[in-house]
C-alpha positions in Angstrom: 34.0 -31.6 -48.6 30.3 -32.3 -49.2 28.0 -32.2 -46.5 24.4 -32.3 -46.3 22.8 -29.7 -44.2 19.1 -28.9 -43.1 18.9 -25.0 -43.0 15.9 -22.8 -43.0 15.3 -21.8 -46.5 14.4 -18.3 -45.5 17.6 -17.7 -43.6 19.8 -18.5 -46.5 17.5 -16.6 -48.9 18.1 -13.5 -46.6 21.5 -14.1 -46.1 21.8 -14.4 -50.0 20.3 -11.2 -50.6 22.2 -9.0 -47.7 25.3 -10.2 -49.2 24.6 -10.2 -52.7 25.8 -14.0 -53.0 24.2 -16.2 -56.0 25.2 -19.4 -54.5 24.3 -21.2 -51.4 27.8 -22.7 -50.8 29.3 -19.2 -51.3 27.0 -17.4 -48.5 27.6 -20.1 -46.6 31.6 -19.8 -46.6 31.1 -16.2 -46.1 29.2 -16.8 -43.1 31.9 -18.7 -41.6 34.8 -16.6 -42.9 32.7 -13.7 -41.0 32.1 -16.0 -37.8 36.2 -16.8 -37.8 37.0 -13.0 -38.1 34.7 -11.7 -35.4 36.0 -14.5 -33.0 39.8 -13.8 -33.5 38.9 -9.8 -33.0 37.2 -10.9 -30.1 40.2 -12.7 -28.6 42.4 -9.8 -29.4 40.3 -7.3 -27.6 40.9 -9.4 -24.4 44.5 -8.6 -24.4 43.7 -4.8 -24.5 45.8 -3.3 -21.7 47.4 -6.3 -20.7 50.4 -6.3 -23.2 53.2 -3.4 -22.1 54.6 -2.5 -25.8 57.3 0.2 -25.5 56.5 1.4 -28.9 56.9 4.9 -30.5 54.4 5.0 -33.4 55.4 8.3 -34.3 58.9 7.3 -35.1 57.9 4.1 -36.6 55.6 6.0 -39.3 58.6 8.7 -39.4 56.3 11.7 -38.3 57.6 14.4 -36.7 56.2 15.5 -33.3 54.5 19.1 -33.7 54.3 20.1 -29.9 
């Protein structure tokens, strides 16, 4: 999808340098992917302590309790 954006050149250059990205398109795609990833992680964190899962991770992972 083609879109015309008016972005600060210095901001784009800094993002390209930090991420070692060669094109403006790729740096914007990376930024959008990272924004989506962080937002999803933040939403998942809202469930902390709210779900009661009766899961024994040791048995799932095939571990034996040493104690």
